[in-house]
C-alpha positions in Angstrom: 107.0 81.9 111.5 109.7 80.3 109.0 108.8 83.0 106.4 108.9 85.8 109.0 112.1 84.8 110.1 113.7 84.5 106.7 112.2 88.0 105.8 113.8 89.5 108.9 117.2 88.1 108.1 117.2 89.3 104.4 115.8 92.8 105.4 118.5 93.0 108.1 121.2 92.0 105.5 120.1 94.7 103.1 120.1 97.3 105.7 123.8 96.2 106.6 124.7 96.4 103.1 123.1 99.7 102.4 124.7 101.0 105.7 128.1 100.1 104.5 127.5 101.4 101.1 126.5 104.9 102.8 129.2 105.0 104.9 132.0 104.4 102.4 130.2 107.0 100.1 129.2 104.5 97.3 125.9 106.2 97.4 126.8 109.9 97.6 124.8 110.8 94.6 121.6 109.6 96.4 119.5 112.8 97.5 121.5 115.1 95.3 120.0 114.1 91.8 118.6 116.6 89.3 115.1 117.5 90.4 115.6 117.3 94.2 114.6 120.7 95.4 117.0 122.1 97.9 116.4 125.9 99.4 118.9 127.3 101.7 118.7 130.5 103.2 119.7 132.2 106.3 118.3 130.5 109.2 116.2 127.8 107.0 117.0 124.9 105.0 114.6 122.8 103.0 115.1 119.6 101.1 112.6 117.9 98.9 114.0 114.6 97.4 111.6 114.3 94.5 113.4 112.5 92.0 115.3 110.4 94.7 111.8 109.5 96.0 110.6 108.6 92.5 113.7 106.5 91.6 113.5 104.5 95.0 109.7 103.9 94.3 110.6 102.3 91.0 113.5 100.2 92.3 111.3 99.0 95.0 108.3 98.2 92.8 110.8 96.3 90.6 112.3 94.3 93.3 108.6 93.5 94.8 107.7 92.4 91.4 110.5 90.0 90.8 110.0 88.5 94.4 106.3 87.8 93.7 107.2 86.4 90.0 109.8 84.1 91.4 107.7 83.2 94.4 105.0 81.4 92.2 
């Protein structure tokens, strides 16, 4: 349980930091990158964050790689 508790504390801290960054507008560019599809018509809005998804996937993969690398 020690590892699970530590993981939950770190994950909670990261979520709090991301929440603060979003609330102060430091990440206002996230979701508005070139390649993100936004279609707005009367009565319909469609948003497909392709580039944002790829960027977040690469960052998450890098973080998980570094965590597994330093864990050994």
